[in-house]
C-alpha positions, -999 to 999 in steps of 0.1 A, spaced: 83 -220 -49 99 -193 -29 125 -203 -2 128 -182 29 162 -177 45 150 -149 71 158 -120 47 125 -109 30 131 -87 -1 102 -68 -18 103 -92 -49 98 -119 -27 69 -105 -11 54 -98 -42 56 -134 -55 40 -148 -25 12 -125 -20 3 -111 -54 15 -142 -75 4 -169 -48 38 -188 -47 43 -213 -22 69 -208 4 95 -232 19 116 -225 51 152 -233 46 163 -258 70 191 -234 86 162 -213 98 143 -238 115 175 -249 135 180 -214 146 146 -212 159 150 -246 175 183 -235 191 166 -202 201 137 -223 218 161 -246 234 180 -219 249 152 -198 261 135 -230 278 165 -235 299 176 -199 307 141 -190 319 144 -214 350 148 -197 383 145 -164 364 121 -136 360 114 -134 324 87 -110 310 59 -133 295 72 -166 304 66 -165 340 52 -131 348 16 -115 338 14 -89 309 17 -53 307 9 -36 339 3 -72 355 38 -80 348 47 -75 385 27 -108 394 47 -141 392 29 -167 377 31 -202 391 50 -229 369 18 -252 366 -2 -219 352 24 -208 327 8 -225 300 -27 -213 306 -14 -176 307 -6 -179 272 -40 -194 260 -56 -165 284 -36 -139 265 -47 -151 231 -83 -158 239 -87 -124 258 -72 -102 231 -90 -116 203 -113 -87 206 -112 -69 171 -144 -53 160 -152 -35 126 -147 -44 89 -129 -75 83 -95 -69 68 -94 -88 31 -75 -119 24 -45 -103 8 -38 -79 35 -40 -108 64 -19 -130 42 8 -101 42 6 -100 78 10 -133 81 41 -135 59 56 -107 78 49 -125 112 64 -155 99 95 -138 87 103 -121 121 97 -154 142 121 -171 118 149 -148 128 156 -167 162 150 -139 184 114 -148 198 121 -183 215 90 -201 198 90 -237 190 96 -244 156 62 -258 150 48 -223 149 69 -217 118 56 -249 102 21 -243 109 22 -207 98 39 -218 68 12 -242 58 -18 -219 63 0 -196 38 8 -223 13 -30 -235 18 -44 -202 16 -62 -206 51 -66 -172 60 -74 -161 98 -104 -136 102 -93 -103 116 -110 -72 120 -99 -36 116 -103 -23 146 -84 -30 180 -49 -21 173 -32 9 189 3 1 175 23 3 210 29 -36 222 26 -40 185 -6 -53 168 -18 -72 199 -56 -73 193 -51 -83 153 -23 -107 159 -45 -122 186 -69 -133 160 -40 -149 139 -28 -166 172 -64 -179 177 -63 -198 147 -29 -211 154 -42 -227 184 -70 -241 164 -98 -219 175 -114 -188 157 -124 -186 123 -108 -186 87 -115 -180 52 -110 -210 32 -120 -217 -5 -140 -187 -4 -160 -195 26 -159 -183 62 -155 -212 85 -147 -224 121 -110 -231 124 -113 -265 139 -134 -276 109 -110 -266 84 -79 -283 106 -98 -314 107 -105 -313 66 -67 -304 61 -52 -329 87 -37 -301 105 -30 -299 141 -28 -268 163 4 -255 177 14 -269 212 18 -240 236 52 -249 255 69 -216 266 58 -181 254 41 -188 220 12 -166 230 31 -135 238 56 -142 207 27 -142 184 9 -111 196 36 -90 203 47 -72 172 41 -49 142 35 -75 113 -2 -65 105 5 -27 101 40 -40 81 19 -64 62 -5 -40 52 22 -16 48 41 -34 22 7 -42 3 2 -3 3 37 5 -11 32 -21 -39 -3 -6 -49 13 31 -45 40 21 -70 13 9 -97 -8 38 -90 22 61 -98 27 42 -130 -8 48 -141 -6 83 -129 25 90 -151 11 73 -182 -18 98 -177 -2 129 -170 21 119 -200 -11 115 -225 -26 148 -214 4 165 -222 6 148 -259 -32 149 -268 -30 188 -263 2 193 -280 22 206 -252 58 218 -257 82 190 -246 108 211 -229 92 211 -192 102 172 -196 135 177 -209 166 161 -197 182 195 -194 156 211 -174 151 183 -149 189 174 -146 193 210 -131 175 199 -101 192 174 -79 164 153 -69 164 119 -82 125 116 -84 117 145 -103 148 132 -128 131 97 -129 94 109 -136 106 132 -163 128 103 -177 94 79 -176 73 106 -193 99 112 -222 99 74 -227 60 73 -229 62 101 -253 92 94 -276 75 81 -305 46 106 -304 37 128 -334 18 155 -314 40 168 -287 59 201 -298 92 215 -296 95 249 -284 120 261 -308 99 250 -339 69 272 -325 80 300 -303 117 304 -307 116 316 -343 98 343 -362 80 356 -332 94 390 -329 71 419 -327 86 448 -344 56 468 -342 60 489 -308 26 503 -311 9 469 -309 9 442 -279 16 407 -295 -8 381 -282 2 345 -291 -26 322 -301 -12 292 -280 -5 292 -248 34 299 -241 35 272 -209 6 247 -198 -10 250 -164 7 232 -132 -10 202 -136 4 195 -170 39 212 -167 49 206 -133 44 169 -133 78 159 -125 81 184 -98 47 169 -81 53 132 -89 90 134 -81 84 136 -41 61 111 -44 83 85 -57 111 97 -36 86 92 -5 77 59 -17 110 42 -20 119 57 13 87 43 29 92 7 12 130 7 26 117 14 61 92 -15 58 113 -39 44 137 -32 74 107 -37 97 95 -68 82 132 -82 86 136 -71 122 127 -85 154 98 -68 168 86 -86 203 96 -86 234 117 -96 252 143 -104 225 163 -137 225 198 -135 219 216 -169 212 251 -155 206 252 -136 240 231 -163 257 210 -134 270 174 -122 270 169 -86 267 138 -68 277 127 -35 257 101 -19 232 107 -33 197 72 -41 193 64 -4 191 52 8 156 62 44 152 84 37 123 56 21 104 29 47 115 51 77 103 60 62 71 23 53 67 13 86 69 39 97 47 25 75 22 -10 85 23 0 121 18 17 117 -14 -9 91 -24 -36 121 -17 -14 144 -37 -14 122 -65 -55 120 -64 -54 158 -62 -31 158 -92 -55 136 -111 -85 156 -102 -70 187 -116 -60 172 -146 -96 158 -151 -110 192 -142 -84 206 -172 -98 183 -198 -136 187 -187 -136 225 -186 -133 241 -223 -122 273 -210 -88 258 -198 -82 232 -228 -96 251 -257 -97 222 -277 -124 197 -262 -163 203 -257 -175 208 -223 -173 177 -201 -158 159 -231 -193 155 -243 -194 133 -274 -231 136 -276 -256 166 -280 -246 198 -259 -275 203 -238 -293 173 -238 -265 148 -231 -240 155 -199 -208 137 -209 -185 130 -179 -204 157 -160 -215 133 -136 -185 113 -128 -166 145 -119 -183 148 -87 -173 115 -76 -137 123 -85 -139 154 -67 -156 141 -36 -133 112 -33 -104 135 -37 -116 157 -9 -121 123 12 -84 116 8 -73 153 17 -92 146 53 -80 112 54 -45 125 50 -43 139 86 -15 121 104 -24 91 128 15 91 143 4 122 163 -27 106 177 -13 89 206 -38 80 234 -25 64 266 -43 32 278 -33 -3 295 -36 15 329 -11 39 315 17 11 308 12 21 272 17 58 277 28 68 240 14 44 213 20 48 174 -16 41 162 4 25 133 -23 -2 123 -49 26 121 -24 45 97 -19 14 77 -54 8 72 -63 44 65 -34 45 39 -51 15 25 -85 32 21 -65 63 6 -49 44 -20 -82 26 -31 -97 62 -35 -71 74 -55 -75 44 -80 -110 55 -84 -101 90 -92 -75 78 -116 -101 57 -133 -124 83 -142 -93 104 -155 -86 75 -176 -120 71 -190 -119 110 -199 -89 106 -215 -99 78 -239 -131 100 -245 -109 130 -253 -88 109 -277 -120 97 -295 -130 135 -299 -100 146 -313 -93 116 -336 -57 112 -328 -57 75 -322 -28 70 -351 -7 99 -338 -2 92 -301 25 70 -288 27 36 -290 26 33 -251 -7 58 -253 -21 36 -280 -18 4 -259 -33 22 -230 -61 32 -251 -67 0 -265 -69 -17 -232 -93 6 -218 -112 8 -250 -119 -31 -244 -135 -23 -209 -154 6 -219 -175 18 -250 -176 52 -266 -198 72 -246 -221 92 -269 -254 87 -252 -257 89 -212 -254 56 -197 -250 44 -161 -214 51 -154 -207 34 -122 -202 -3 -137 -174 13 -160 -159 31 -136 -154 3 -113 -142 -20 -142 -116 4 -151 -105 8 -116 -103 -29 -110 -82 -31 -144 -54 -5 -131 -54 -21 -94 -49 -56 -107 -27 -48 -136 8 -33 -140 14 -4 -164 
């Protein structure tokens, strides 16, 4: 059980979304929400408050009759539940629900506490609203996607429950749940906000960190099995650069390789007895003096990834703990402030940053894969790490095409959404964030990157088989080898590869390194 106090941390987010912990709202939070609701109800009498007694968006100039104020909220929810396209998977919707629950619990939205209570019950019972990918421009927040969430809260729409897609009213009846009673501005408070893009974004950061950990391991293993020199990972070299990310990546790779018997020390091979005393001849070293960049520059490549990821996570956690609707109720000042906290530019920009660094990871994985597959580069492995008969069998040739094309797709998808503002809503929303699109595209880029890394991992395991170094690699490499070997066989004959790629992909997505 995770008790929510109005300040949600990444650790709590992980427990609720990834480990299915139940949540309990602290009584002090419910008290604050109730005080906010009571204050706004009294304060809005004989005043013009956007979304309470006015129309919405460009129709805010229209005063709404007191007798029609409740209907206004229902009209807003129903009319904006207009999403299309693919259905967002349950995990990401649940993350959005948690993000919306948290921001509403801050007491800046003026909703009735039953909104908080019902959302808590839906999360705990794993009743997940049907929400489509298309519809949000990320300006007044995730209006369309959040309308589908609000639709469920009023007992309408559809949900996923116990593996089935069902009508909300039927599930509520079975579970003894009652829809929220709209009393003031619950419709607008539920729709106006960045919670879908933020919830998806936080899940994206968690998966990216997992992907990065696997990428660090793959990079370490490749350096290991080709017997690379260890000084490009050294403390001294990497401390000479001030970036924390680079230092952390090098440290992680050193830790991975600390008990390997394969990596070499430069002083043992190139710093002793290599003087060429014959001035008439040019000494050509048999071994490479330095590795290719995809092996040697990993701390400098993945360091910016780690630093960016940490920055993205920080911004998104701030967003999930922020009031991000409009207007904002301030109990302390006994006032209501109109503005634009629903605007999604913070999330949109961070998602664009994240997908760029994830794409760079997929590019690094693809280059490392190519290094293993090309004997002219590695000089120790057969073409395509083919453990069968050269010419008759194809080894890893086929899956390289998949890795290359998927990496190319990531490069295309890395174009920013942040600068793709298109005015709409009668030009009321004249500058928009496209944050929801940015978060969803980033989700796809991450999934693609897991595919590329899965193919690289299978190839690494094949290389270890060919080199017969199972008993010389580090303990961390041996652990990774054993885990993947339980999923895939030794490929000596050509087989249909896609089931194995998908199995390894599923394993690394769903397991920490």
